[in-house]
C-alpha positions in Angstrom: 17.7 138.9 150.2 19.3 136.4 152.5 22.9 137.0 153.4 25.0 134.0 154.4 27.3 134.0 157.4 31.1 133.7 157.4 30.7 130.0 158.0 28.9 129.8 154.7 31.6 131.7 152.9 34.3 129.3 154.3 32.2 126.3 153.1 31.9 127.8 149.6 35.7 128.4 149.5 36.3 124.8 150.6 34.2 123.7 147.6 36.3 125.5 145.0 40.0 124.6 145.4 42.6 125.9 143.0 40.2 128.3 141.2 40.8 131.9 140.4 37.6 133.7 141.0 37.1 137.3 139.8 34.5 139.5 141.5 33.2 142.5 139.5 31.6 145.5 141.1 29.0 147.6 139.2 31.5 150.5 138.9 33.9 148.3 136.9 36.5 148.0 139.7 38.0 144.5 139.9 39.6 142.5 142.6 40.8 138.9 142.8 40.8 136.1 145.4 43.2 133.2 144.9 42.0 129.9 146.4 44.7 127.3 147.0 44.6 124.1 148.9 41.4 123.7 150.8 41.0 127.4 151.6 44.2 129.3 151.3 43.0 132.9 150.9 44.8 136.1 150.0 42.6 139.1 149.5 43.7 142.4 148.0 41.9 145.2 146.4 38.9 144.9 148.7 37.8 144.0 152.2 35.2 141.4 152.4 32.7 143.2 154.5 29.6 142.0 152.7 28.9 138.4 152.0 27.4 136.6 149.1 23.6 136.8 149.0 22.0 133.4 149.1 20.0 134.0 146.0 20.6 135.8 142.7 24.4 135.4 142.7 24.8 139.0 143.9 26.9 140.1 146.8 25.3 142.4 149.3 26.9 145.8 148.5 26.8 145.4 144.7 29.3 142.6 144.1 28.5 140.0 141.4 30.0 136.6 140.7 31.0 135.8 137.1 28.6 133.2 135.6 31.3 130.8 134.8 32.4 130.8 138.5 28.9 130.5 139.9 29.3 127.7 142.4 27.2 127.4 145.5 27.7 124.6 147.9 26.4 124.2 151.4 29.0 122.8 153.8 27.6 123.6 157.2 29.0 120.5 158.9 31.2 121.5 161.8 34.0 119.3 160.5 34.2 121.1 157.2 34.3 124.5 159.0 37.0 123.3 161.3 39.1 122.0 158.5 38.7 125.2 156.5 39.7 127.5 159.4 42.6 125.3 160.5 44.1 125.0 157.0 43.7 128.7 156.0 47.1 130.3 155.2 47.8 133.7 153.9 49.4 134.1 150.4 51.3 137.1 149.2 51.9 138.2 145.7 52.5 135.4 143.2 51.0 133.0 145.7 54.2 132.9 147.8 53.4 131.4 151.2 54.0 133.7 154.2 55.0 132.1 157.5 52.8 133.4 160.3 51.5 132.1 163.6 48.0 130.8 163.0 45.6 133.1 164.7 42.7 135.4 163.7 45.3 137.3 161.6 45.7 134.2 159.5 42.3 135.0 157.9 42.8 138.4 156.3 39.6 138.1 154.2 37.6 137.3 157.3 38.9 139.6 160.0 36.5 142.4 159.2 33.5 140.2 158.9 31.0 141.0 161.6 31.0 138.2 164.2 34.3 136.7 163.1 36.7 137.2 166.0 39.5 135.4 167.7 37.2 133.4 170.0 35.2 132.1 167.0 38.4 131.2 165.1 39.7 129.3 168.1 36.3 127.6 168.7 35.7 126.5 165.1 39.2 125.9 163.9 41.3 125.4 167.0 43.5 128.2 165.8 46.2 129.5 168.1 45.3 132.8 169.6 47.9 135.6 169.7 48.6 138.2 172.4 47.0 140.7 170.1 43.8 138.7 170.0 43.7 138.6 173.8 44.3 142.3 174.0 41.6 143.1 171.4 39.0 140.8 173.1 39.8 142.2 176.5 39.9 145.8 175.4 43.4 146.4 176.7 46.9 146.9 175.3 49.3 144.1 174.5 51.5 145.5 177.2 48.8 145.0 179.8 48.4 141.4 178.7 52.1 140.8 179.0 52.1 142.4 182.4 49.3 140.2 183.6 51.3 137.2 182.6 54.7 138.3 183.9 54.0 140.8 186.7 50.3 140.3 187.7 50.7 142.3 191.0 51.2 145.5 188.9 47.8 145.2 187.3 44.4 146.2 188.8 42.5 143.2 190.1 39.5 143.8 187.9 41.6 144.2 184.7 43.7 141.2 185.7 40.6 139.0 186.1 39.2 140.2 182.8 42.4 139.5 180.9 42.8 136.1 182.5 39.2 135.2 181.6 39.9 136.0 177.9 43.2 134.0 178.0 41.2 131.1 179.3 38.5 131.5 176.7 40.9 131.7 173.8 43.3 129.1 175.2 46.2 131.5 174.8 49.7 130.3 175.6 52.8 132.6 175.3 55.3 131.5 172.7 58.6 130.8 174.5 60.6 131.0 171.3 59.2 134.4 170.5 59.8 135.6 174.0 63.4 134.5 173.8 63.9 136.4 170.6 62.6 139.6 172.3 64.5 139.2 175.5 67.5 137.3 174.3 66.8 134.9 177.2 65.8 131.3 177.2 64.0 131.0 180.6 66.2 128.0 181.5 68.8 127.4 184.1 71.4 124.5 184.1 72.1 122.8 187.5 75.0 120.3 187.6 75.5 117.9 190.5 78.5 115.5 191.0 76.2 112.7 192.3 72.4 112.9 191.7 71.9 109.8 193.9 73.2 111.7 197.0 70.2 112.7 199.2 72.0 115.9 200.1 72.0 117.2 196.5 68.4 116.0 196.0 67.2 118.3 198.8 69.3 121.2 197.4 67.8 120.7 193.9 64.3 120.8 195.4 65.1 124.3 196.6 66.5 125.3 193.2 63.4 124.0 191.4 61.1 125.8 193.9 62.7 129.2 193.4 63.1 128.7 189.7 59.5 127.9 189.2 58.5 130.9 191.3 60.4 133.1 188.8 59.0 131.4 185.7 62.3 129.5 184.9 62.8 125.9 183.9 65.7 123.8 185.3 67.9 121.6 183.2 69.5 119.0 185.5 72.9 117.4 184.8 74.4 114.5 186.7 78.2 114.9 186.0 79.2 111.9 188.1 82.4 113.7 188.8 83.4 113.7 185.2 85.3 116.6 183.7 84.0 115.8 180.3 80.4 115.9 181.5 81.0 119.1 183.3 82.3 120.8 180.2 79.4 119.5 178.1 76.9 121.3 180.3 79.2 124.4 180.4 79.2 124.4 176.6 75.4 124.6 176.6 75.7 127.8 178.5 78.2 129.1 176.1 75.9 128.3 173.2 73.2 130.3 175.0 70.9 127.3 175.5 70.4 128.5 179.0 70.6 131.8 180.8 72.9 130.7 183.6 74.5 127.7 185.4 74.6 126.6 189.0 77.2 124.0 189.8 76.9 122.1 193.1 80.3 120.5 193.0 83.7 122.0 194.0 85.1 122.3 190.5 84.6 125.0 187.9 84.3 123.5 184.4 87.3 124.2 182.3 85.1 125.6 179.5 84.0 128.5 181.7 87.4 129.6 183.1 88.0 132.1 180.3 84.5 133.5 180.7 85.1 134.0 184.4 88.4 135.7 183.7 86.7 138.0 181.1 83.4 138.8 182.9 84.3 138.2 186.5 81.4 138.1 189.0 79.0 139.3 186.2 79.2 135.9 184.4 75.9 134.0 185.0 77.5 131.2 187.0 76.9 130.4 190.7 78.2 127.8 193.1 76.2 126.0 195.7 77.4 124.4 198.9 81.2 124.9 198.4 82.7 128.3 198.5 86.2 129.0 197.4 87.4 132.6 196.6 89.6 131.1 193.9 86.6 130.1 191.9 85.7 133.7 191.3 81.9 133.2 191.4 79.1 133.9 193.9 78.1 131.1 196.2 75.6 130.1 198.9 76.9 127.8 201.7 77.4 127.4 205.4 80.5 128.2 207.5 81.9 124.6 207.3 84.9 125.3 209.5 82.7 126.7 212.3 80.2 123.8 211.9 83.0 121.2 212.2 84.5 123.0 215.2 81.0 122.9 216.9 80.7 119.2 216.2 84.1 118.4 217.7 83.4 120.5 220.8 80.1 118.6 221.2 82.0 115.3 221.4 84.6 116.8 223.7 81.9 118.2 226.0 80.4 114.8 226.7 83.9 113.3 227.6 85.3 111.9 224.4 89.1 112.3 223.8 89.9 109.7 221.2 88.0 110.9 218.2 88.4 109.6 214.7 87.4 111.9 211.8 86.3 110.6 208.4 86.5 113.4 205.9 85.3 113.6 202.3 87.7 114.0 199.4 90.3 116.7 200.3 90.2 118.2 196.8 86.8 119.6 198.0 86.8 122.9 199.7 84.1 121.8 202.2 86.2 118.8 203.3 89.3 121.0 203.8 87.3 123.7 205.6 85.7 121.1 207.9 89.0 119.5 208.7 90.5 122.9 209.5 87.6 123.5 212.0 88.0 120.0 213.5 91.8 120.4 214.0 91.3 123.8 215.6 88.9 122.4 218.1 91.4 119.6 218.9 94.3 122.0 219.3 92.4 124.2 221.6 91.6 121.2 223.8 95.2 120.0 223.7 94.1 116.7 222.1 95.4 117.0 218.5 97.6 114.0 219.2 94.6 111.8 220.0 92.8 112.7 216.8 92.8 110.2 213.9 92.1 111.3 210.4 90.9 109.2 207.5 89.7 110.2 204.0 87.3 108.8 201.5 84.3 109.6 199.2 81.0 110.9 200.6 79.3 107.5 200.5 77.8 104.7 202.6 80.3 102.2 201.3 83.2 104.5 202.1 81.9 105.0 205.7 81.5 101.3 206.4 84.9 100.4 204.9 86.9 103.2 206.7 85.1 102.7 210.0 85.9 99.0 209.9 89.6 99.7 209.6 89.4 102.4 212.4 87.8 99.9 214.8 90.9 97.6 214.5 93.0 100.4 216.0 94.5 100.1 219.5 93.3 102.0 221.3 89.9 102.1 219.5 88.3 105.5 219.1 85.4 106.3 221.4 83.7 108.5 218.8 83.7 108.9 215.0 82.9 112.3 213.5 81.8 111.8 209.8 81.8 114.7 207.3 78.5 113.5 205.8 75.5 111.5 207.0 76.0 108.9 204.4 79.5 108.2 205.8 78.1 108.2 209.3 75.3 105.6 208.4 77.9 103.5 206.7 80.1 103.7 209.9 77.1 102.6 212.1 76.7 99.6 209.8 80.4 98.7 210.4 79.8 98.9 214.2 77.0 96.5 214.1 79.0 94.1 212.0 81.7 94.1 214.6 79.2 93.5 217.4 79.6 97.0 218.8 76.8 99.2 220.1 76.3 102.8 219.1 76.5 104.9 221.2 77.4 102.7 224.2 80.7 101.5 222.6 81.3 104.1 219.9 79.5 107.4 219.3 78.9 108.6 215.8 78.3 112.2 214.7 77.2 113.0 211.1 76.9 116.1 209.0 74.1 117.4 206.7 70.9 116.0 208.3 69.6 114.2 205.3 66.0 112.7 205.7 67.3 109.2 206.4 69.4 110.4 209.4 66.3 110.6 211.6 65.5 106.9 210.7 68.9 105.4 211.2 69.4 102.9 214.0 69.9 104.7 216.4 68.7 108.1 215.0 71.7 110.0 214.0 73.0 113.1 215.8 74.2 115.4 213.1 74.9 119.0 212.0 72.1 120.3 209.8 72.8 122.2 206.6 69.9 124.3 205.3 69.8 122.3 202.0 66.6 123.7 200.6 67.6 127.3 201.5 71.0 126.8 199.8 69.0 125.8 196.6 66.7 128.9 197.0 69.6 131.2 197.5 71.7 130.0 194.6 68.8 130.7 192.2 68.3 134.2 193.7 72.0 134.9 193.3 71.9 133.7 189.7 68.9 135.8 188.8 70.5 138.9 190.3 73.7 138.2 188.3 71.8 137.7 185.1 69.9 141.0 185.7 73.2 142.8 186.3 72.6 143.6 190.0 75.8 141.8 191.2 79.1 143.4 190.3 81.4 141.6 192.7 81.6 138.1 194.0 79.0 137.6 196.7 79.3 134.9 199.4 76.1 134.1 201.2 76.7 132.2 204.5 73.6 130.4 205.8 73.2 129.2 209.4 73.8 125.6 210.4 72.5 123.8 213.5 73.3 120.9 215.7 70.6 118.2 215.7 70.8 116.1 218.8 69.4 112.6 218.6 70.6 109.3 220.0 73.9 108.3 218.3 76.2 110.3 220.7 76.6 109.7 224.5 79.4 109.8 227.1 82.1 107.2 226.7 82.3 104.2 229.1 
């Protein structure tokens, strides 16, 4: 007696859509299989362990097919098998469809057939393997599979390699939605920037992305363009739990989050990067802006400059205010506060060129310009060239940030370096610790700055 394989059974089922087939055993015990669509199968009353014998209409194990339902078709073509397995869906009582992730478990009538396993289901039907399929094939628990994916360092190398091999064979991919339901987390972070075109923020975002990826998190980036409305739109996403936390790189806390900060304090999943203000009530990663500006002013004073113009950023920004405090303190300690000129504008190339052009019309003209961003400084150097002045022979220029283009300016820009990438890394670390409940009070992480000496500063004539 020749016994057909599970592929044969699938082919037979494909050939008899929408038929109710009754199988009768010699002892008189009955069981039914409903076939719906190409091969929707629900089996109850028996487990199909023995398949139809190729001849005689008898199932190995004593099962017989009723004469009126005796249909034998041979569909061994790979395409038919794939279609059958892909389309198989479980049906409960009264043929009500049951929603289930397609996997080996989708085929209840087949799971106990010898040789029919997850790998075969995936290979023939491109079914989606489940974590249980991986665990069964690897001979480990589902917990071990999860640990291999999330914390591989905790698993023995041999076990880890075995599980990873099975994952590759089955093409298993974790279901993010299911994970989110179990952990109440989305695995996403929101990062908002006031100006995505600013090279400084681009380098901070690179650090954010690097640390987020290392922790299995995705980054949703929002360019607010300084708009309150846009800031609140991204804040609302956090409130709707579309992300686990928010990092804002501007100086302003979105209005939509003020009540949450008041209610949860430092435990709210919100972190600031670059600009620290105790009034915000959130943890932050930044440099000591006052100390950095004081160092910059002293560097200009040390080479002989006395008439120094300072171009700040917007004074509603804590970093602009802090830097101005540091610059004034340095001038006061030198007794030169009266020779210091202060101008204010946006952190932009255009602002730097426009403000510097007006400063150059002063009498006496400043011998040095200290700019609170590199973009302002490069704009100021452009204004010097347009006025026929040389930098640094006629006017020295000092920048702030050390963005990549600073080294390629003409002349290369002397500036104060902020650890942009490290700021991004640290903000993500702070946010993860906050989400995990390891931060109870506001934490301020101050990172080191450094003076980068190039060719835009020299002694005055």
